[in-house]
N, C-alpha and C positions, 0 to 999 in steps of 0.2 A: 381381398383387397380390391378396391375400386379403381379400375383402369379407365373409367369414363372421364373424358375431358370436361372441365366445368365450362358451361355456356354463359357468354356475356349477355347482358340485357338486350343489346342490339341484335345479337344472334337469335335470342329467344323471340324477339318481335318479328324478325324475318321468318323464323320457323312457323309461328302462329299465322302470320299473313299468308305464307305459302299454303298452309293447311286450309285456312278459310276460303281461299280462292277455288278450292276443290268442291265447295258446297254449293248446292242450289239456293239461290236468293230470290225471294218473291219479288214480283214486279212492282208492288207497292209497299210502302213503309207502314208501319203500325200508328194508328191514332194514339192509342194507349198502349204503352209497353207492357207485355206480359212475359213471364218465364213459366214454362211448363216443365216440371221436374217429376217424371213418373216414379213412383215408389213401389217396389216389389222385388221379390227374389228373381234370379236369373231364370230364363227360359219359360216365362209366362205369357209372353207376347207383348211386352211393353213397346218394344221397337216396332213391331208390326203396327200397333195402334198409333204410335207417334208418327210413323211414315205416312199413314193415312191422314192424320190431322194436318201435316205439313203440306199435303197435296190440296186440302180443302180450304186452309186458312193461310194468311200471310205469316208464316212462321219459318224461320231457319232451323232445320233439323241437325243438331250437332250430336253426334254419337261418339261415346268413348271408344267403341270398337273401330270406328273409322279412323280415329286419331291413332289407335294402336297400329293399324295397317299402314297408315301414312308413315309413321315412325319407322316400323319395320322395313318399309320400301326405301327409306332413306338411311338404312344401316344403323339405326339408333336404338338404344335400349328403351323399349316402350314403358316399362315400369318406372325406370329412373326419370324419364322425361314427363310422362303422363301425370304422375302423382307429385313428384318433387317440385315441379314447375307448374302444376295445376293447369294443364293445357285446356281442359274443358271449360273452366271458368274464364280463362284468358280469351278463348275463342268467342264465348258468349259475350264477354265485355266488348269486343271489337264490334260485333253486330249491335248490341244495345246502344253503344255510343253513337252509332250511325243511324239510329232510329228504327231498327228492326227488332221484332219480338223473337224469342228463341225457344226451342225445345232442347233442354240439357238432358240427353238420353244416356243414362248411366245406371249402374246398380245402386240406387240411393238407399237401399237396405244394408249396404256394406258399411264398413267403418272408415271410409275414405274422405270424411268430412264434406261430402257433396251437398248435403243439406245445408250446412252452415255457409258454404260458399254461395249456394243459390240465394240464400236469405241475404247475404252481404251484397250481392249483385242487385237484387230487388231493391234493397235500401238505397244503394248508390245511384241507381237510375230511375228511382221512383216507379218501379214496375210492380205489377201484381204477381205474386208467386202462386201457381197452382201445382 
């Protein structure tokens, strides 16, 4: 039985905004929006490479693992909120809407619809998806 309280749209927006304020934002916005979505199994170095790219290019690095830790730190069920409410894409959406390119760092080889969500964000924001 699910004891998790349903979250309202306003509460969800506050949650996403609270998380995105923990991320490092580049000094400059992107001329042309891009989304980098690394593809591959766990533990092959995707996050390490993405961290390096975010240091060298004006990209906001959004990690599923960081969202998990944020949710745990706030006493929330990470799997319930992370996937049911698609927090990775919601965080990406917030930055893209404000003119920043993003790295959506997750296990895109999994079956959690990450690829489709990244494609949808790219279409909605006229961004290139890599």
